[in-house]
C-alpha positions in Angstrom: -12.9 -30.0 -17.0 -12.1 -29.2 -13.3 -10.0 -26.2 -12.3 -7.1 -28.5 -11.7 -7.2 -29.7 -15.3 -7.0 -26.2 -16.8 -3.5 -25.6 -18.3 -1.4 -23.0 -16.6 -1.3 -20.9 -19.7 -5.1 -20.6 -19.8 -5.0 -19.5 -16.1 -2.4 -16.8 -17.0 -4.7 -15.6 -19.8 -7.7 -15.6 -17.6 -6.1 -13.5 -14.9 -4.5 -11.2 -17.4 -8.0 -10.4 -18.8 -9.4 -10.0 -15.2 -6.6 -7.5 -14.5 -7.6 -5.6 -17.7 -4.2 -6.1 -19.4 -3.3 -6.8 -23.0 -0.7 -9.3 -23.9 1.6 -6.4 -24.6 1.0 -4.8 -21.2 1.8 -8.0 -19.5 4.9 -8.5 -21.6 6.1 -5.0 -20.8 5.7 -5.5 -17.0 7.6 -8.8 -17.2 10.3 -7.3 -19.5 9.6 -10.0 -22.1 8.2 -10.1 -25.6 4.5 -10.2 -26.5 5.3 -13.4 -28.4 6.6 -15.0 -25.2 3.3 -14.2 -23.4 1.3 -15.5 -26.4 3.2 -18.8 -26.4 2.7 -19.3 -22.7 -1.0 -18.7 -22.9 -1.4 -21.0 -25.9 0.6 -23.7 -24.2 3.3 -23.6 -27.0 5.9 -22.8 -24.3 6.2 -24.6 -21.0 6.3 -22.9 -17.7 8.6 -25.2 -15.8 10.5 -22.7 -13.6 8.9 -21.7 -10.3 10.7 -18.4 -10.3 9.1 -17.4 -13.6 5.7 -18.5 -12.2 6.3 -16.3 -9.2 7.2 -13.4 -11.4 3.9 -13.9 -13.4 1.9 -14.2 -10.2 3.4 -11.0 -8.8 2.5 -9.0 -11.9 -1.0 -10.5 -12.0 -1.4 -10.0 -8.2 -2.3 -13.6 -7.4 -0.5 -16.3 -5.4 1.7 -18.7 -7.5 -0.5 -21.5 -6.3 -3.5 -19.9 -8.1 -1.7 -20.2 -11.4 -0.5 -23.7 -10.6 -4.1 -24.8 -9.7 -3.2 -25.8 -6.2 -5.8 -25.4 -3.5 -5.4 -22.8 -0.8 -6.2 -23.6 2.8 -9.2 -21.9 4.3 -7.4 -19.9 7.0 -5.2 -18.2 4.4 -7.9 -17.5 1.8 -8.8 -14.0 0.9 -12.1 -13.2 2.7 -15.3 -13.3 0.8 -17.0 -10.0 0.2 -14.8 -8.2 -2.4 -17.6 -8.6 -4.9 -20.0 -6.9 -2.5 -17.5 -4.0 -2.2 -17.4 -3.8 -6.0 -21.2 -3.7 -6.1 -21.3 -1.0 -3.5 -18.9 1.1 -5.5 -21.0 0.5 -8.6 -24.1 1.9 -7.0 -24.8 5.5 -8.0 -28.2 6.2 -6.5 -28.2 8.0 -3.2 -29.8 5.8 -0.5 -32.7 7.1 1.5 -32.9 7.8 5.2 -29.4 8.8 6.1 -28.2 7.8 9.5 -27.5 10.2 12.3 -24.2 12.0 11.9 -22.9 10.9 15.3 -23.8 7.3 14.6 -22.1 7.4 11.2 -18.9 8.9 12.7 -19.0 6.1 15.3 -19.2 3.5 12.5 -16.3 5.2 10.6 -14.2 5.2 13.8 -15.0 1.5 14.4 -14.0 0.7 10.8 -10.7 2.4 11.2 -9.9 0.5 14.4 -10.9 -2.7 12.7 -8.4 -1.9 9.9 -5.6 -0.9 12.2 -6.0 -4.2 14.1 -5.8 -6.0 10.7 -9.2 -7.7 11.0 -9.7 -7.5 7.3 -12.3 -10.3 7.1 -14.6 -8.4 9.5 -13.9 -5.1 7.7 -14.8 -6.5 4.3 -18.2 -7.4 5.6 -18.7 -3.9 7.0 -17.5 -1.8 4.1 -20.5 -2.1 1.7 -23.0 -0.9 4.3 -20.6 1.9 5.5 -20.3 3.2 1.9 -24.1 3.2 1.5 -24.5 5.0 4.8 -21.8 7.6 4.0 -23.3 8.4 0.6 -26.7 8.8 2.1 -25.4 11.3 4.7 -23.6 13.3 2.0 -21.1 14.7 4.5 -17.7 15.2 2.9 -15.6 14.2 5.9 -17.3 10.9 6.6 -17.5 10.1 2.8 -13.8 10.7 2.3 -13.0 8.5 5.3 -15.3 5.7 4.1 -13.7 5.7 0.7 -10.2 5.8 2.2 -11.0 2.8 4.4 -12.3 0.9 1.4 -9.2 1.7 -0.7 -6.9 0.7 2.1 -8.4 -2.7 2.7 -8.6 -3.4 -1.1 -4.9 -2.7 -1.4 -4.4 -5.3 1.3 -6.4 -7.8 -0.6 -4.5 -7.3 -3.8 -7.3 -5.4 -5.6 -5.2 -2.4 -6.5 -7.3 -1.3 -9.4 -10.5 -1.3 -7.3 -8.5 0.5 -4.5 -7.6 3.2 -7.0 -11.3 3.7 -7.9 -12.2 4.1 -4.2 -9.3 6.5 -3.6 -10.4 8.6 -6.7 -13.9 8.7 -5.2 -12.4 10.0 -2.0 -10.7 12.8 -4.0 -14.0 13.8 -5.6 -15.8 13.8 -2.3 -13.1 16.0 -0.7 -14.0 18.9 -3.1 -12.2 22.1 -2.3 -11.3 21.1 1.3 -7.5 21.2 1.2 -6.9 18.9 4.2 -9.5 16.3 3.1 -8.1 16.3 -0.4 -4.6 15.7 1.0 -5.8 12.7 3.1 -7.5 11.3 0.0 -4.3 11.6 -1.9 -2.6 9.3 0.6 -4.9 6.6 -0.6 -4.4 7.5 -4.2 -0.6 7.2 -3.8 -0.9 3.9 -2.0 -3.1 2.5 -4.7 -0.9 3.6 -7.5 2.2 2.2 -5.7 0.4 -1.1 -5.3 -0.1 -1.1 -9.1 3.6 -0.5 -9.6 3.0 3.0 -10.9 5.5 4.8 -8.7 6.1 7.7 -11.0 2.4 8.5 -11.1 2.2 8.2 -7.3 5.1 10.6 -6.9 3.5 13.2 -9.2 0.3 13.0 -7.1 1.8 12.9 -3.7 4.3 15.8 -3.8 1.9 18.6 -4.8 -0.6 17.4 -2.1 2.1 17.6 0.5 3.0 21.1 -0.5 -0.6 22.2 -0.1 -0.8 21.4 3.6 2.8 22.0 4.6 4.4 25.4 5.2 5.9 27.1 2.2 9.4 26.8 3.5 9.0 23.0 3.4 8.8 23.1 -0.4 12.5 23.5 -1.1 13.8 20.9 -3.5 10.5 20.0 -5.1 11.1 21.9 -8.3 14.2 19.8 -8.7 12.2 16.6 -7.9 9.5 17.4 -10.4 12.1 18.4 -13.0 13.8 15.1 -12.6 10.7 13.3 -13.7 9.9 15.7 -16.5 6.5 16.4 -14.9 5.4 19.8 -16.3 2.0 19.6 -14.5 3.7 19.0 -11.2 6.2 21.8 -11.7 3.5 24.3 -12.7 1.4 23.4 -9.7 4.4 23.9 -7.4 5.1 27.3 -9.0 1.5 28.3 -8.3 1.5 27.0 -4.7 5.1 27.7 -3.7 4.3 31.1 -2.2 1.2 30.0 -0.3 1.2 29.5 3.4 0.8 26.1 4.9 -2.4 25.4 6.7 -2.6 27.4 9.9 0.1 29.9 9.1 3.5 30.4 7.5 7.0 30.2 8.8 9.3 27.3 9.7 8.7 23.6 9.5 7.4 23.5 13.0 4.5 25.9 12.4 1.1 25.3 10.8 -1.8 23.2 11.7 -0.9 20.0 13.5 -3.3 17.9 11.4 -2.0 19.4 8.2 1.6 18.6 9.2 0.8 14.9 10.1 -1.0 14.5 6.7 1.8 16.3 4.9 4.4 14.2 6.5 2.6 11.0 5.5 2.4 12.3 2.0 6.2 12.9 2.0 6.9 9.4 3.3 4.7 7.8 0.6 6.4 10.0 -2.0 9.8 8.9 -0.7 8.8 5.2 -1.1 7.5 6.0 -4.6 10.8 7.7 -5.5 12.7 4.7 -4.3 10.4 2.5 -6.4 11.5 4.7 -9.4 15.2 4.1 -8.6 15.6 7.7 -7.5 17.2 6.9 -4.1 18.8 10.3 -3.6 15.4 11.9 -4.0 13.9 9.3 -1.6 16.5 10.3 1.0 15.7 14.0 0.5 12.0 13.4 1.0 12.5 11.3 4.1 14.7 14.1 5.5 11.9 16.5 4.9 9.4 14.1 6.5 11.7 13.7 9.5 11.8 17.5 9.9 8.0 17.6 10.0 7.8 14.7 12.5 10.3 16.3 14.8 8.1 19.3 15.3 4.8 17.5 16.0 3.4 18.5 19.3 1.5 15.8 21.1 -0.2 13.0 19.3 -3.3 13.7 17.3 -4.2 11.2 14.6 -7.7 12.3 13.6 -6.8 11.5 10.0 -5.5 8.0 10.8 -2.1 8.5 9.4 0.1 6.9 12.1 2.7 9.5 11.2 5.6 10.3 13.5 9.4 9.9 13.8 9.1 6.1 13.9 7.1 6.0 10.7 9.8 8.0 9.0 12.5 5.6 10.3 10.6 2.6 8.9 10.6 4.2 5.5 14.4 4.8 5.8 14.9 1.1 6.4 12.9 0.1 3.3 14.6 2.6 1.1 18.0 1.5 2.3 17.1 -2.1 1.6 15.8 -1.3 -1.9 19.0 0.4 -2.9 20.9 -2.6 -1.7 22.5 -1.0 1.4 22.2 -4.0 3.7 24.3 -2.7 6.5 22.4 0.6 6.7 19.0 -1.2 6.5 19.7 -3.8 9.2 21.3 -1.1 11.5 18.2 1.1 11.3 15.8 -1.8 11.5 17.4 -3.2 14.7 17.3 0.2 16.3 13.8 1.3 15.3 12.0 -1.8 16.6 13.4 -1.2 20.1 11.8 2.3 20.3 8.7 3.0 22.4 7.0 4.5 19.3 7.3 1.2 17.5 5.1 -0.5 20.0 2.5 2.2 19.7 2.0 1.8 16.0 -1.1 0.0 14.9 -0.8 -3.8 14.4 -1.5 -3.3 10.7 1.4 -0.9 10.3 3.8 -3.1 12.1 2.7 -6.2 10.3 2.9 -4.6 6.9 6.4 -3.2 7.6 7.7 -6.5 8.8 6.5 -8.3 5.7 8.4 -5.7 3.6 11.4 -6.2 5.8 11.2 -9.9 5.3 11.2 -9.4 1.5 14.2 -7.1 1.9 16.1 -9.8 3.9 15.3 -12.3 1.1 16.8 -9.9 -1.5 19.8 -9.5 0.7 20.3 -13.3 1.0 19.5 -13.4 4.7 16.9 -16.2 5.0 17.1 -16.4 8.8 16.4 -12.6 9.1 13.5 -13.0 6.7 12.1 -15.9 8.8 12.3 -13.8 12.0 10.5 -10.9 10.4 7.8 -13.1 9.0 7.1 -14.8 12.4 7.1 -11.3 14.1 4.7 -10.1 11.4 2.4 -13.0 12.0 2.5 -12.3 15.8 1.6 -8.7 15.2 -1.0 -9.0 12.5 -1.8 -12.5 11.2 -3.9 -11.3 8.3 -1.0 -9.4 6.9 0.9 -12.7 6.5 -1.9 -15.2 5.8 -4.0 -13.2 3.3 -1.6 -10.9 1.3 -0.3 -12.4 -1.9 3.1 -10.6 -1.4 3.6 -12.2 2.0 2.8 -15.6 0.6 5.5 -15.2 -2.1 8.1 -14.3 0.6 7.0 -17.3 2.7 7.5 -19.6 -0.3 11.0 -18.1 -0.9 12.0 -18.7 2.7 10.4 -22.1 3.0 12.5 -23.5 0.2 15.7 -23.0 2.3 17.4 -26.2 3.5 16.4 -26.7 6.2 13.4 -24.4 6.3 13.2 -22.3 9.5 10.7 -23.9 11.8 8.5 -20.8 12.2 8.2 -20.3 8.4 7.6 -24.0 7.8 4.5 -23.6 10.1 3.4 -20.5 8.2 3.8 -22.3 4.9 1.5 -25.1 6.1 -1.0 -22.6 7.4 -1.3 -20.7 4.1 -1.4 -23.9 2.1 1.9 -23.6 0.3 3.7 -26.8 -0.8 7.4 -27.1 -1.3 
């Protein structure tokens, strides 16, 4: 039997097992019954609606075409090498002959640039060797950065569970270093959000932000933690609330610059997680705090590769407004922020990922033309964001079904192998 002959229900079951889900877990995420999932997998119930197939594909983190057994075109395929990354993460022995520290830092810097330029295929080939070299060196800073790079690219490739493992390794490598632990928490939050676990992400991100931001920046967090019933979060804030931020106490504008940039990024990620929980007022409060941090940054120092600043905060405001259904506010902010000089200075990866999210928001708001423009702009900024990410392919499929399909999106649909 060829792969094309396999019934769609068996493909669903196979991917469910690969994602380490039970039938009940899949049913819960789909808001359906376990019996419904069982019937689909046994072929007792027919999957004849593309929207339902899309929903299943989204939860299983694959393209709808994978479930349908349709071939994907080579240019759009996920790059080979994820299994090599998995093998590198599974190695526990410490390699011999560590490289020179300066050379290793150069490799880490090159890997970050590769990621920021969205050259994911190249990065996937580099990561296994980088992990081995960083583990051999046993230097916390480079080890944390190597695991963060690994986690980031795995999120892009739809391997959120493996990304969480890499992020957790970064946390372990950070040890007692407050700033390194905070940067590792950025990756933890991103991996958890990619899994749809926004509440867990929020509980991880907020305390980490408070450890590196001035104590006066903590106001409102007791209320945020209380809203989620997170006793651990609340106790941690009680313990840390009187501590000074890294580099000194005082107003939002004081403290170590690197700590503020990392803390601001944590607040942005927490805001997006809060929005994912439906807590839109909390999301607005957190973005307001992040904006206060960004407004007091002096100069531009991105040693921790956060890309944080006023524009990053504004991008989060757009996505949060769109998620709560405020189309007018989202479109107003979006049209304004992409004209700012800071937008053009953001890494290609950041701009491409944001534009794909904006395209999804346009689809939800019923603006197919706006979604098409965002997708084309994303492809111009970072082609891999559009052609390799499962979430982007789903948006392309949604827009391509319009009558008539926008020309630019019809071209993208052909490039990624989608059929109408």
